[in-house]
C-alpha positions, -999 to 999 in steps of 0.1 A, spaced: 40 -416 329 30 -398 357 52 -375 379 69 -396 401 78 -419 373 93 -390 353 114 -380 380 126 -414 384 134 -417 352 151 -386 348 173 -398 380 179 -435 365 191 -412 332 214 -394 354 228 -420 375 233 -441 343 252 -412 324 269 -402 354 285 -441 356 295 -440 319 315 -406 323 330 -419 355 337 -449 336 350 -433 305 374 -411 324 390 -438 344 396 -457 309 405 -434 284 411 -395 298 430 -399 334 467 -400 332 471 -413 369 451 -447 361 472 -478 348 461 -502 375 427 -510 365 419 -524 330 387 -508 314 361 -534 321 371 -531 358 372 -496 358 334 -497 342 322 -525 363 330 -506 393 314 -475 388 284 -492 373 279 -511 404 286 -481 428 260 -461 406 234 -490 409 235 -494 448 235 -454 450 206 -454 432 189 -479 448 194 -466 484 181 -435 467 149 -450 454 140 -460 490 152 -432 511 136 -404 489 102 -398 481 99 -361 473 128 -353 454 116 -318 448 122 -304 482 156 -290 491 159 -317 519 164 -342 493 194 -320 477 208 -327 508 201 -365 512 211 -369 474 247 -353 486 247 -379 514 244 -406 488 271 -397 468 294 -394 493 288 -423 509 291 -440 476 320 -420 467 339 -432 502 328 -466 495 345 -467 459 372 -447 473 381 -472 499 375 -503 476 405 -490 455 426 -482 483 422 -517 497 421 -539 467 440 -520 441 463 -499 462 453 -466 449 471 -436 469 454 -413 490 453 -387 463 437 -408 437 409 -412 466 404 -383 468 402 -376 435 377 -402 431 356 -387 461 354 -349 451 345 -362 413 316 -380 424 308 -356 451 312 -330 424 285 -349 401 266 -357 430 261 -318 433 251 -309 404 226 -341 396 211 -332 429 205 -292 419 192 -307 387 168 -330 395 157 -305 424 144 -282 396 133 -307 379 111 -319 406 97 -283 409 89 -280 374 67 -316 370 51 -310 403 40 -272 394 3 -275 397 -17 -270 366 -50 -269 383 -55 -249 419 -74 -259 448 -84 -223 456 -91 -241 490 -60 -252 497 -37 -226 486 -9 -216 505 0 -181 522 34 -180 519 51 -146 528 86 -153 538 121 -137 521 140 -163 535 145 -183 504 144 -155 482 142 -165 440 167 -141 434 193 -149 463 187 -188 455 196 -183 417 226 -159 428 235 -187 451 236 -217 425 257 -194 399 284 -188 423 281 -225 438 285 -239 404 311 -212 392 335 -220 424 328 -254 419 340 -256 381 370 -232 395 380 -258 423 374 -289 402 398 -272 371 423 -258 396 429 -289 415 434 -307 379 459 -285 370 478 -284 399 478 -324 403 487 -323 365 517 -303 366 529 -324 398 523 -354 377 541 -340 346 573 -327 362 573 -367 380 563 -381 345 577 -363 317 612 -381 315 590 -416 311 561 -407 286 577 -376 270 569 -343 269 547 -345 240 525 -376 251 521 -357 289 511 -326 274 487 -344 252 469 -364 280 469 -332 305 450 -310 275 425 -341 268 420 -346 310 413 -311 312 388 -306 282 371 -339 294 364 -323 328 355 -290 318 331 -304 292 312 -328 319 311 -299 343 300 -273 319 276 -296 304 263 -302 336 257 -260 347 241 -256 311 215 -283 323 209 -266 357 205 -229 345 179 -244 317 163 -258 345 164 -225 364 151 -207 333 121 -231 326 114 -231 365 112 -191 362 93 -190 332 69 -215 344 62 -192 371 58 -160 351 40 -176 324 17 -188 351 7 -151 366 5 -138 334 -18 -164 321 -38 -158 353 -38 -122 350 -48 -120 313 -80 -143 324 -87 -120 353 -88 -92 325 -114 -107 304 -135 -113 334 -128 -143 349 -119 -137 387 -119 -172 399 -86 -178 390 -57 -184 410 -17 -183 408 -1 -213 427 18 -205 455 43 -229 453 76 -212 462 89 -185 492 105 -154 485 93 -128 456 74 -148 433 58 -165 464 51 -129 473 39 -120 440 13 -149 439 3 -146 474 -7 -106 466 -23 -115 433 -46 -139 446 -54 -115 478 -61 -89 451 -83 -115 429 -99 -124 461 -113 -87 468 -121 -78 434 -143 -113 433 -164 -102 461 -169 -68 447 -179 -81 414 -199 -101 433 -215 -73 453 -222 -55 423 -243 -82 404 -262 -90 436 -269 -51 437 -279 -52 401 -299 -83 403 -320 -66 433 -326 -36 417 -338 -57 385 -360 -77 406 -373 -43 424 -380 -24 393 -396 -55 375 -416 -61 407 -424 -25 402 -439 -28 369 -455 -58 375 -476 -44 407 -490 -22 382 -498 -43 352 -528 -74 348 -497 -94 337 -485 -119 360 -447 -126 372 -445 -156 355 -448 -135 320 -413 -120 330 -397 -151 337 -409 -167 308 -396 -141 287 -362 -138 302 -359 -177 296 -372 -168 259 -349 -144 252 -318 -167 269 -329 -198 242 -329 -178 213 -294 -157 222 -281 -196 225 -293 -211 191 -280 -176 173 -245 -174 190 -233 -198 166 -247 -177 135 -220 -157 119 -233 -128 124 -238 -130 161 -210 -150 176 -190 -118 183 -218 -100 198 -237 -127 219 -212 -140 240 -219 -159 276 -213 -127 294 -233 -109 270 -262 -136 267 -264 -134 306 -267 -98 307 -296 -100 280 -311 -126 309 -308 -103 332 -320 -74 312 -354 -86 300 -372 -85 329 -368 -44 326 -387 -42 292 -419 -31 304 -406 -11 331 -421 20 317 -458 12 317 -450 26 354 -458 57 336 -496 49 322 -520 57 334 -545 28 353 -575 37 336 -551 29 305 -530 2 318 -557 -16 339 -588 -14 312 -602 -43 308 -615 -39 271 -598 -29 237 -581 7 242 -594 32 214 -567 48 192 -558 78 215 -558 54 241 -529 34 225 -509 59 214 -506 68 251 -500 32 257 -474 33 231 -452 58 247 -439 33 277 -415 26 255 -397 59 255 -409 60 294 -386 34 304 -361 38 279 -353 73 295 -356 62 330 -328 36 326 -307 62 307 -313 85 336 -298 57 358 -272 49 336 -260 88 335 -258 89 372 -235 51 375 -215 57 343 -211 30 313 -231 1 324 -236 -31 302 -272 -42 318 -281 -9 317 -275 -3 281 -289 -37 274 -321 -30 299 -328 6 278 -324 -13 244 -343 -41 251 -371 -12 267 -369 14 238 -373 -10 206 -388 -39 217 -419 -27 198 -405 -24 167 -410 -43 136 -383 -57 108 -403 -41 82 -401 -5 100 -440 -2 111 -436 -4 151 -431 19 175 -420 46 191 -391 52 162 -403 31 132 -368 16 133 -365 -13 106 -340 -43 100 -306 -39 113 -309 -7 129 -334 -26 157 -310 -36 182 -305 -73 186 -318 -74 223 -348 -55 211 -351 -79 182 -352 -109 209 -371 -95 232 -396 -87 204 -406 -124 192 -406 -136 232 -425 -110 243 -454 -114 212 -450 -158 218 -457 -150 256 -487 -127 249 -502 -155 222 -504 -185 247 -513 -164 276 -548 -153 288 -558 -120 285 -594 -104 293 -598 -96 258 -585 -132 243 -580 -167 253 -544 -185 254 -535 -195 223 -519 -231 215 -480 -233 209 -491 -241 170 -514 -212 166 -484 -189 183 -460 -206 157 -479 -200 129 -487 -161 136 -451 -158 141 -441 -176 110 -464 -154 91 -446 -124 109 -413 -135 95 -396 -107 79 -426 -80 87 -427 -83 122 -396 -103 135 -362 -105 121 -359 -138 98 -330 -153 115 -345 -147 151 -376 -169 137 -353 -193 122 -336 -196 158 -374 -203 177 -383 -227 152 -350 -245 164 -358 -244 198 -393 -243 200 -392 -274 221 -376 -252 246 -404 -221 245 -429 -256 254 -410 -265 282 -407 -231 297 -439 -224 292 -448 -255 309 -426 -247 340 -439 -211 349 -474 -212 342 -494 -186 357 -516 -204 382 -486 -222 392 -471 -195 399 -499 -176 420 -506 -213 438 -468 -213 448 
């Protein structure tokens, strides 16, 4: 059932209930009415309310608007006048009885219109927001607090007026008819009518107040959910601006705040990405390795992380945001090579033991440089991960790596991921001291290093996504990037 059908169904229920209540009142409750049978009262009421419903269905298309409340009142007033004239012309009802019919139906019309208006706003409240179509409503002309207060005052005034009229009319009737009906029967009849009308009006009032509370809760929950998502890092969310007044103003300024936060966040991310590209390009400019190595290794790291994020040991750590930061930080793993002398860094042959010891310092050099930058800008997730990767991607699972000889879980996961990605890419790439190995040979070497060089779980993730590794190597070949 769509929203319009829901609104139509509720409208039909209201009109049917109103016709039933009005029929019951005329047949069993009203102490004045003795010239009509029960079936006549019910028939006239249902015909009147059916005609009103049909006319309303053709005339009103957007029942959640304030204008439709007025149209509803016109329909109810027209129905009440028509029924009063029918009673007056064909059943010789006195004027006061006609006014009673008119005022009774009009009162029901007011209450039903308010209920339908609130219900319409609730079901039409947008669940998904098109940011491009967000309204900017900034007017206190229709203050929510004022509307709620006005509704309460109006309903209380209506209850007071209706019950007061009943009391005065029934007392007048009692004075004139007590000798005919007897005091006991007359008092019971008056009390019955008073209680019946009060229960009907209070019931509708409760329904209206309930709709108000639902609407207010919907507005507040929507605001709360958007702020919760924003606090979790999703700055693309927006609050629907569907009302004038305080809530519309709060929604408007909340959206403005989120827009500016998102713009600042995007600018920071762009600055970060540009800094990473610049630093990695600096390292690349002094190394024999190509830019394709940087692209491949960061893709390998992301592929491994996406496999491991479903493992119980890493589910909490490898969030989508963390995986993206790993991907962005991976290009800085060899940034410390800028501190290695060219004679060693660019040496075409095998390094001597002393030269290799100097080469190994690139891990600490890179980590220290990134730590210095981290201190300058404060806590930064991407710099923290970049420093971890730079420092620990040459550590080995069995503790035989460098620079700190860390082992097992003492090695940060970021370093363990980069260790496998870096070795795999070195194996399948051509170097001055070795030809490029096939994927199968590289795979076997990595399997031999399971539990010694590499984290066993990272090796298992590699086996699970080796087809992705092959595809990444094909998509980022050195000669293709050089030609481009």
